[in-house]
C-alpha positions as CSV (number, residue, x, y, z in Angstrom):
1,X,-16.5,-27.0,14.0
2,X,-12.8,-26.1,14.2
3,X,-10.1,-26.6,11.6
4,X,-8.4,-30.0,11.6
5,X,-4.8,-29.7,12.5
6,X,-2.2,-30.9,10.0
7,X,-0.2,-33.1,12.3
8,X,2.6,-33.5,9.8
9,X,3.3,-29.8,10.0
10,X,1.8,-28.9,13.3
11,X,-0.4,-26.1,12.0
12,X,-4.0,-25.8,11.0
13,X,-4.9,-25.0,7.4
14,X,-5.6,-21.3,8.3
15,X,-3.1,-20.4,11.0
16,X,-3.9,-16.7,10.8
17,X,-7.4,-17.4,12.2
18,X,-6.8,-20.4,14.4
19,X,-6.7,-18.5,17.7
20,X,-8.8,-16.0,19.5
21,X,-5.9,-13.6,19.4
22,X,-5.8,-13.9,15.6
23,X,-9.5,-13.3,15.2
24,X,-9.3,-10.3,17.5
25,X,-6.5,-8.9,15.3
26,X,-8.8,-9.2,12.3
27,X,-11.6,-7.4,14.1
28,X,-9.3,-4.6,15.2
29,X,-7.8,-4.3,11.7
30,X,-11.2,-3.8,10.1
31,X,-12.1,-1.0,12.5
32,X,-8.7,0.6,11.7
33,X,-9.3,0.2,8.0
34,X,-12.7,1.9,8.3
35,X,-11.0,5.0,9.8
36,X,-8.4,4.9,7.1
37,X,-11.1,4.8,4.4
38,X,-12.9,7.8,5.8
39,X,-9.6,9.7,6.0
40,X,-8.8,9.0,2.3
41,X,-12.3,9.8,1.2
42,X,-12.0,13.2,2.9
43,X,-8.7,13.9,1.1
44,X,-10.2,12.7,-2.2
45,X,-13.1,15.0,-1.8
46,X,-10.8,17.9,-1.0
47,X,-8.7,17.3,-4.1
48,X,-11.8,17.1,-6.4
49,X,-13.0,20.4,-5.0
50,X,-9.6,22.1,-5.5
51,X,-8.1,20.5,-8.6
52,X,-9.2,23.3,-10.9
53,X,-7.7,26.0,-8.8
54,X,-4.3,26.2,-10.6
55,X,-3.8,30.0,-10.1
56,X,-0.7,30.9,-12.2
57,X,0.8,27.5,-11.9
58,X,0.8,24.5,-14.3
59,X,-2.3,22.5,-14.8
60,X,-2.5,18.7,-14.2
61,X,-2.6,18.1,-18.0
62,X,0.7,20.0,-18.4
63,X,2.7,18.1,-15.8
64,X,1.3,14.6,-15.4
65,X,3.4,11.9,-17.2
66,X,1.3,8.9,-17.9
67,X,4.2,6.5,-18.7
68,X,5.9,7.2,-15.4
69,X,2.6,6.8,-13.4
70,X,1.8,3.6,-15.3
71,X,5.1,2.1,-14.3
72,X,4.5,3.1,-10.7
73,X,1.1,1.5,-10.9
74,X,2.5,-1.8,-12.3
75,X,5.1,-1.9,-9.5
76,X,2.5,-1.5,-6.8
77,X,0.0,-4.0,-8.4
78,X,2.8,-6.5,-8.8
79,X,3.8,-6.1,-5.2
80,X,0.2,-6.9,-4.3
81,X,0.5,-10.1,-6.3
82,X,3.7,-11.1,-4.5
83,X,2.1,-10.5,-1.1
84,X,-0.7,-12.9,-2.2
85,X,2.0,-15.5,-3.1
86,X,3.6,-14.9,0.3
87,X,0.3,-15.6,2.1
88,X,-0.3,-18.7,0.0
89,X,3.2,-20.0,1.1
90,X,2.3,-19.2,4.7
91,X,-0.8,-21.3,4.5
92,X,1.3,-24.1,3.1
93,X,3.7,-23.7,6.0
94,X,6.5,-22.8,3.6
95,X,8.3,-20.2,5.7
96,X,11.3,-19.7,3.3
97,X,9.0,-19.0,0.3
98,X,6.9,-16.6,2.4
99,X,9.9,-14.6,3.4
100,X,11.2,-14.5,-0.2
101,X,7.9,-13.2,-1.6
102,X,7.6,-10.6,1.2
103,X,11.1,-9.3,0.5
104,X,10.2,-9.1,-3.2
105,X,7.1,-7.1,-2.1
106,X,9.3,-4.8,-0.1
107,X,11.6,-4.2,-3.1
108,X,8.8,-3.4,-5.4
109,X,7.3,-1.1,-2.8
110,X,10.7,0.7,-2.5
111,X,10.8,1.0,-6.3
112,X,7.4,2.6,-6.3
113,X,8.4,5.0,-3.5
114,X,11.6,6.0,-5.3
115,X,9.7,6.8,-8.5
116,X,7.1,8.8,-6.5
117,X,9.9,10.9,-4.9
118,X,11.4,11.4,-8.4
119,X,8.0,12.5,-9.6
120,X,7.6,15.1,-6.9
121,X,11.1,16.4,-7.6
122,X,10.3,16.7,-11.3
123,X,7.1,18.7,-10.7
124,X,8.7,21.0,-8.2
125,X,12.0,21.7,-9.9
126,X,11.2,21.5,-13.6
127,X,7.6,22.6,-13.6
128,X,7.6,25.0,-10.7
129,X,4.8,23.2,-8.9
130,X,5.6,23.9,-5.2
131,X,3.3,22.9,-2.3
132,X,2.0,26.5,-2.0
133,X,1.9,27.3,-5.8
134,X,-1.9,26.7,-6.0
135,X,-4.9,25.0,-4.4
136,X,-4.4,22.2,-6.9
137,X,-0.7,21.8,-5.9
138,X,-1.5,21.7,-2.2
139,X,-4.3,19.2,-2.5
140,X,-2.3,17.0,-4.9
141,X,0.8,16.8,-2.8
142,X,-1.3,16.2,0.3
143,X,-3.3,13.4,-1.1
144,X,-0.5,11.6,-3.0
145,X,2.0,12.3,-0.2
146,X,-0.5,10.8,2.3
147,X,-0.6,7.7,0.3
148,X,3.2,7.7,0.1
149,X,3.4,7.9,3.9
150,X,1.1,4.9,4.1
151,X,3.5,3.0,1.7
152,X,6.4,3.8,4.0
153,X,4.4,2.6,7.0
154,X,3.4,-0.6,5.2
155,X,6.9,-1.3,4.2
156,X,8.2,-0.7,7.7
157,X,5.6,-3.0,9.1
158,X,6.5,-5.9,6.8
159,X,10.2,-5.4,7.3
160,X,9.9,-5.3,11.1
161,X,7.9,-8.6,11.0
162,X,10.5,-10.2,8.7
163,X,13.4,-9.2,11.0
164,X,11.6,-10.1,14.3
165,X,10.5,-13.5,13.1
166,X,13.4,-14.4,10.8
167,X,14.2,-17.6,12.7
168,X,10.9,-18.6,14.2
169,X,9.1,-20.1,11.3
170,X,5.4,-19.8,10.9
171,X,3.5,-20.0,14.2
172,X,0.0,-19.3,15.4
173,X,1.3,-16.1,17.0
174,X,3.0,-14.5,14.0
175,X,0.7,-15.8,11.2
176,X,-2.1,-13.3,12.0
177,X,0.5,-10.5,12.1
178,X,1.9,-11.4,8.6
179,X,-1.6,-11.8,7.2
180,X,-3.0,-8.5,8.5
181,X,0.1,-6.7,7.2
182,X,-0.6,-8.2,3.8
183,X,-4.2,-7.1,3.9
184,X,-3.0,-3.5,4.8
185,X,-0.7,-3.7,1.7
186,X,-3.7,-4.6,-0.5
187,X,-5.5,-1.6,1.0
188,X,-2.7,0.7,-0.1
189,X,-2.8,-0.8,-3.6
190,X,-6.6,-0.2,-3.8
191,X,-6.2,3.4,-2.8
192,X,-3.5,3.9,-5.4
193,X,-5.9,2.6,-8.1
194,X,-8.3,5.4,-7.1
195,X,-5.5,7.9,-7.1
196,X,-4.4,6.7,-10.6
197,X,-8.0,7.1,-11.9
198,X,-9.2,10.3,-10.1
199,X,-5.9,12.3,-10.0
200,X,-3.9,11.2,-13.1
201,X,-6.4,10.0,-15.7
202,X,-8.9,12.7,-14.9
203,X,-6.1,15.2,-14.8
204,X,-4.6,14.3,-18.2
205,X,-8.1,14.1,-19.7
206,X,-8.9,17.6,-18.4
């Protein structure tokens, strides 16, 4: 039994899944996410195998700064909340509110990205942790840098959607696109929680 259409607004209660195209986007997205999960699992495993190989370079406990990483984590988790609020506005057919919350998500994501770049700068310039300094350094920069690249991709995805559909309102065509982009952003946040735990907390704890 299909969703009843809200005739006052012209959209069903769940516009992101109201069409076959939208359902196909979800299916394709989950296949894509499966591949991404395997990719990150591989890099996590590599990092765990190499994190004690510090050679003559600094150890994780010597360079990791928990206050900085905590702020980065709060920025990313808050951006996940704002993306939820954006999708809630979408389901209410409130296009302006959805756009506002998505732009807030973008700004928080940019704040996280800026702090991550600063973090890398601090480690390389002030602590001498270059990419080739040690096995730990290479695996750390690769894992966290891979996540940073996904943040850039996620932000670009959301911004492109906001620009492309800035005057169209919420439709059965763009609703699945916004929703899938939001799900991808949640995936990025979940990966960061694992990085925060496995890389930083375990690193500081020795």
